[in-house]
Each structure stands twice: as structure tokens, then as C-alpha cells.
N, C-alpha and C positions, 0 to 999 in steps of 0.2 A: 659399714659393719657387715653387710651381706657379702661384700667382696672378700673381706678377711675370713669369714666363716667358710666361704667357698674354697679359698686357698688352703685352709687348714684341713678341710675334708679331703681335698685332692692329695695333700701330702700324706694323710693317714691311709688313704686307699692305695698309694703307690709305695708303701713301705716294702723294703726288700725282705725275702724269706729269712735271711740271716737274722734280721731284727725281730721278726715275728715268731721265730722258732722258740726262744726262751719263754715268750709270753704264752705260747701254746702248751709248752711243758708245764708251766705254772698253772695254767687253767686245767690241764689234765690231772695234776696233783690235787687241785682244789675240788674236783668232782668227787674224789674219794672221801673227802671230809664231809661233815654235815652241811646241809643246804644253807645254814645261816652264815657260814664263813665264805660263801661265794658271791656275796652281794656286790663287792667292789668290782670284781672282774666282769660279772654279768652286766653291771651298769656300764662299764667301759665298752664292752662288746655291743650292747644295745645302742649306745650313743654313736659308735662308729658306723653301725648299720644305718641309723637315722640320718647321719650327716651324708653318707653316700647316696641315700635315697633323695635327700633334698637337692644334692648336686645334680643328680640325674634328671630330676624334674625341672630344675632351672635350665639345664642344657637343652632339654626338649622344648621348653617354652621359648628359649632364645632361637633355637633352630626354626621353630614355627613362625616366629616374628620375622626372621630373616627371609624365610620362604615367602611370606606374605608381601614383604617389601619388594622382593625380586619380581614377584608376579605382577604387582601393580607398576613396577618400573618398566617392564616390557609392554604392558597394556594398561596405561593409566586411566583409560576410559571405563575399565571394568569397575573401578572403585566407586564411581558415581552411581552405579547400578547395584551395589552391594548393600547388604543389610546394615553393615557398620556405618556406612555413610547416611543411611536413612535414620538410624537411631541418633546420630550426632547432629545432623542438620535438618532432617525432615525434607520438606519440599522447598525450603528457602535457599537462596544463594549462600555461598560460603562466607560472604562478607556481611550478612545481615546481623545487626546488633553488635557489630564490632566497634570498640572504642579504644583508641590509643591512650596509653598512659602519658599524661602531660600535666603541667602545672597550671592551675587556674581553670576556669570554666570555658575559655575560648581556645579551641585547638589551634595548633600552628598552621601557617598557610601552606606548607609543603610537608609531605611525609618524609620519613627518614630515608637515608640513602640505601641502607641494607639492614636486615635484622640479624644476620649471621655473619660474623667476621672471624674467620678461622674456626677456633673451637669455642668462641664466646657467642652466646645468644642473648639478645637484649630482652628486657622485661616486656611481656605481652607482645610477642612478635605479630606480624601482619597475618591476615587470614590465609595466605598461601604458604608462608614460612612456618606457621605453627603446626601444620599438619603435613608430615612427611609423605603421606600417600597422595597428596594433591600435587600433580606434576603438570607443568604447563607444556603442552604439545599441540601442534597444529591439527592433529587428528582427534584431540579431546574436545569435540565440538560442544558438548553439553557444558563443560566448564567455561569455554570461551563465550558462549551465549549469555552467561551470567554477568559478564562485564560489558555487554553491548546493550544500548538502549533499544527496545523494540519499536519505538516511535520514530526515532531519527536515524538509527543505525550507527550512531557515533559511540566510541568507546567512553565509558564512564571515567570521570576525572578521579585520580587517586585520592584526592581529599574526601571523596564520597565513599569509596570502597575501603580506604585505609591501607591499600597495598603499598609496599615500599617501592622506591624508584627502580630498584634492580628487577623486581618481579613485574613491575609495570612495563618496563622495556621488553621483557620476554613476552608479555601478553600482547603488546603491539606487534611484535615480529610474528608471533604465532597467528594472530588474527589476519595479518596481511598475507601470510603464506596460505592460510586456509581459504581465503578469498581467491587467491591465485589458482589454487587447486580445485576450486568449485565446491568446497565444503560449506562455505558460508555465503549467503546472498549479498548482492550489492543493493544499496539504496540509491537509485538514480532519480532525481526530481523530474517531474513532468513539465515540459516546456511547450506551450502552444505556439506553433509556427505560423507566421504571417505570410501569405502568398505574395504580398506586395514587395516584401524584402528580397524575394528571389526572382522577380520579374525583370525583363529587360527594359521596361518602361521607367524604372526608377532613375532618378538623376545621377545617383552614384555609379550605376552600371550602364547608363545609357550610351548611345553611340555618339561619336565625336561630331559636333556640328560641322557642316560644310564650310570651307573657307570663303571669306567675302571676296567680292570682285577687287582685284588688285590694280593699282595704278603704279606708275613709275615712282620709285622712291618710298613706297609704303611697305610696311612689314606685314608678315602673314597675320599676326594677331597684334592688337593694340598694346598688349602688355610687354611685347618684345621691343617696342620702340623706346626711344629715350623719353623719360618723363621729366618735365620742367616743373620744379617746385614753385610754390606761391612765394613771392618776394616778401609779403607781409609776415608770413610765418617764419621765414628765414631771418628777418629783422628781429622778431621777438626772441628767437633762440639765441641770436648773437648778443642781444642785450642781456639776456638772462645769464649767459656764461661768459660775459665780457671779462671778468676777473681771471678766468682760467684760459682764455685764448691768448696766444702770443701775437 
């Protein structure tokens, strides 16, 4: 309805002078008559002015919204410090209190693949898709910290935050990039080193024992020589696999 009124107002404002000239002559003639006969034309003129003012106000609002989106698109981290963000989310993360629309009381095991498919938006989109001012970027550190556990340093599972798989993939890439650039810290576990594991006295890294005294016909080490199996063990194996031996 608002779009149709806007089109009609623009059409009335863009009327050519050739069409408006007879109307102006008729209005001039009606000014000479008593005031009671000018009600129709005055109402028409007042309505035209009102529609033009409404269109101008809507254009100004649209331009202001577009300017806001452009500003946050260039610097998405400014949105998390704005009053608009504070009024909407307060000090909580963007995914606090989010609940996906689903049948029954048990939520599905996986979140949806994406919330926006072309021009269609699903019902109750995820916390990142529902707010156009929230943009996933590796420099938007305050937003990325909301999806990282402060205790383990691991990224929250999407079943906890409710983020769709497309935005979760962007979050993982942005977090890895931010860590590579030094914007986010690494959580490295502390490992206590044992001195014995790195000493030369350990059997695994010790020196090779000296060779034994050799006689004619002996090998350097005993495991290099020919090993003679036990005949009793060989007989047991032959008896066990007698049906399969040729």
C-alpha cells in the first residue's frame, strides 16, 4: 500500500505543465467565486502537497538507512559500540535467548544450511542473518569473541548459538584469520617436560652397545644369524593346518 501511494505521489509531482495549466486556470477562476465553491480544488491541492511531503520524508528515511548500512559495511566493528546495538542486545551476545522455529520440544541436531536463499528469508533467521548490521569480519573482534569459549578457547557449536551453517563457516574462517593476524589469542595447553625424556642415558636414545668378541663363522649380532625353530612347535602348526597343506 505504501509503495502504491508513493508511485501515485511521484506521478502527481511529475505532471507536465501542459496538464497542470488548465487546472491552474480553473483554480484562478474559482478564487473569484465565494470561498464555499473552492473546497474541491483546495482539497486536491492540499492532498497533492501532503503526498509530496510524505514521499520526501520516505526518501530521506531510506537515504539515512542506506547511509547507516554503508557505514557499518565499511567498519562493522562500529555497530557493536553504537547505541542501537546497546538498546537491542545490551551487554549480552547476539545469540543469547535465540530459539529456532521447529516442531516439537526437541530441537534438530543440526542447524539449517542457510537462512537467506536468494530473495527468500526463512522464518526466524539465525542471530547473524536477522540483523543486517552484523557483518562477520576478521577485524570485528568483539563479535568473534562472542562465539569463542573463554575457558577452552574453542568455537561454540552452532547448536548452542543457533547460527546457520553458512554463517558458522564464515565465523570459523574469520576466527582463524584473526588468530593468524594476532587479533585473537591462542589457547596453548601447558605441558610439563621431563628431563629424562631428553637425556642421552635413556634406552631409546642411548649409544649403541659395543660389538661382542667375534669368532670365525659368528655374526655381528645374534639376531642376524639363522634362527632354528622348535620342532615341537612346527609339528603342532602342521597338525593344525594339515587340511590346508598340500
